[in-house]
C-alpha positions as CSV (number, residue, x, y, z in Angstrom):
1,M,18.3,1.7,-10.1
2,A,15.1,2.2,-12.1
3,V,15.1,6.0,-11.3
4,N,18.6,6.1,-12.9
5,A,17.0,5.0,-16.2
6,Y,15.1,8.3,-16.4
7,V,17.3,10.9,-14.6
8,E,21.0,11.6,-13.9
9,P,22.3,8.5,-12.1
10,V,22.9,8.5,-8.3
11,V,24.9,5.8,-6.8
12,S,22.8,3.1,-5.3
13,L,23.6,-0.4,-4.1
14,D,19.9,-1.5,-4.3
15,L,18.3,-3.2,-7.3
16,D,14.5,-3.7,-6.8
17,A,13.0,-6.4,-9.0
18,V,9.4,-7.7,-9.6
19,V,8.9,-11.3,-10.6
20,I,5.6,-12.8,-11.7
21,I,4.1,-14.2,-8.6
22,G,3.7,-17.7,-10.1
23,R,7.5,-17.8,-10.9
24,Q,8.9,-16.5,-7.6
25,E,9.4,-19.8,-5.9
26,D,11.2,-21.3,-8.9
27,L,13.5,-18.3,-9.0
28,I,14.2,-18.5,-5.3
29,R,15.0,-22.2,-5.5
30,E,17.6,-21.4,-8.2
31,L,19.1,-18.4,-6.4
32,K,19.6,-20.3,-3.2
33,K,22.1,-22.4,-5.0
34,K,24.5,-19.5,-5.3
35,Y,23.3,-16.6,-3.1
36,T,22.1,-15.8,0.4
37,I,18.4,-15.4,0.6
38,R,16.4,-13.6,3.3
39,R,12.6,-13.3,3.3
40,Y,10.8,-10.3,4.7
41,P,7.0,-9.6,4.8
42,N,7.0,-7.8,1.4
43,S,10.3,-8.8,-0.2
44,I,13.0,-11.3,-0.7
45,N,16.6,-10.1,-0.5
46,V,19.4,-11.7,-2.5
47,K,23.0,-11.1,-1.6
48,S,26.4,-12.4,-2.8
49,R,29.7,-12.3,-0.9
50,A,31.3,-11.3,-4.2
51,S,29.3,-8.0,-4.6
52,S,27.9,-5.1,-2.6
53,L,24.8,-5.0,-4.8
54,R,21.6,-5.7,-2.9
55,I,18.8,-7.3,-4.9
56,Q,15.3,-6.9,-3.4
57,I,12.5,-8.9,-5.1
58,Q,9.2,-7.2,-4.3
59,T,6.6,-9.7,-3.2
60,D,3.9,-7.1,-2.5
61,P,1.2,-7.9,-5.1
62,R,0.7,-4.1,-5.8
63,Y,3.9,-4.3,-7.9
64,Q,2.6,-7.0,-10.3
65,S,1.0,-4.6,-12.7
66,F,4.3,-2.9,-13.2
67,I,5.6,-5.9,-15.2
68,G,3.3,-5.4,-18.1
69,R,4.2,-1.8,-18.5
70,A,7.9,-2.2,-18.3
71,A,10.2,-1.4,-21.3
72,H,13.8,-2.0,-22.0
73,K,16.0,1.0,-21.1
74,E,19.7,1.7,-20.6
75,V,20.7,1.7,-16.9
76,L,24.4,2.3,-16.2
77,G,25.5,0.6,-19.4
78,Y,23.0,-2.3,-19.3
79,R,19.8,-2.7,-21.3
80,L,17.2,-3.9,-18.7
81,P,13.4,-4.1,-18.4
82,V,12.5,-1.1,-16.4
83,A,9.1,-0.1,-14.9
84,A,7.3,2.9,-16.5
85,I,8.2,6.2,-14.9
86,E,4.7,6.5,-13.5
87,D,5.0,3.1,-11.8
88,I,8.4,3.9,-10.4
89,L,6.9,7.1,-8.9
90,Q,4.0,5.1,-7.4
91,G,6.4,2.6,-5.8
92,K,8.4,5.6,-4.4
93,I,5.1,7.1,-3.1
94,W,4.2,3.8,-1.3
95,A,7.7,3.6,0.2
96,A,7.8,7.2,1.3
97,Q,4.4,6.7,3.1
98,D,5.5,3.5,4.8
99,K,5.9,4.4,8.4
100,A,7.7,1.1,9.1
101,R,10.6,2.1,6.9
102,R,13.6,3.9,8.4
103,R,13.3,7.6,8.2
104,S,16.5,7.9,6.2
105,K,15.1,5.5,3.6
106,R,11.8,7.6,3.4
107,Q,13.9,10.7,2.9
108,K,15.7,9.0,0.0
109,D,12.4,8.1,-1.5
110,L,11.3,11.7,-1.3
111,A,14.5,12.8,-3.1
112,D,13.8,10.2,-5.8
113,I,10.2,11.5,-6.2
114,L,11.6,15.0,-6.6
115,R,14.1,13.8,-9.2
116,L,11.3,12.1,-11.2
117,I,9.0,15.1,-11.1
118,E,11.8,17.4,-12.1
119,K,12.4,15.2,-15.2
120,K,8.7,14.9,-16.1
121,R,6.7,17.8,-14.5
122,G,3.3,16.3,-15.2
123,L,4.0,13.6,-12.6
124,I,3.4,16.1,-9.8
125,S,-0.3,15.5,-10.3
126,L,0.2,11.9,-9.2
127,V,1.8,12.8,-5.9
128,P,-0.5,12.9,-2.8
129,F,-0.8,16.2,-1.1
130,S,0.7,14.8,2.1
131,L,4.0,14.3,0.2
132,K,3.7,17.3,-2.1
133,E,3.9,19.6,0.9
134,K,7.2,18.0,1.8
135,L,8.6,18.5,-1.7
136,V,7.4,22.0,-2.7
137,P,8.4,25.0,-0.6
């Protein structure tokens, strides 16, 4: 969803969130009262039977620095704290380079990277060569 705060929205059922590490367990305890929780090595997924939205709380400590640079932005009609565009790009780079992710997910990450650099051309300098060659003909 964060990409949608900066560029033309594309439908997604995923909402990635970062919670301050010291507050994660308190949040999970409260969420368990109403939602289904599944833990994975670098995330906690939250689902509701009443919605198709998939909330993924990132537990990878690399994302913690994103919190301090987040700003409120309009996302599909809601004003939400959203990571800085450079941080979103970094998260997409990490995801696109993660060989454990499904190939289709990595392709979507590449598409999101391309959408971000089309919006803000200077971001291309932050993309590693190994991914640039997949983006630029």
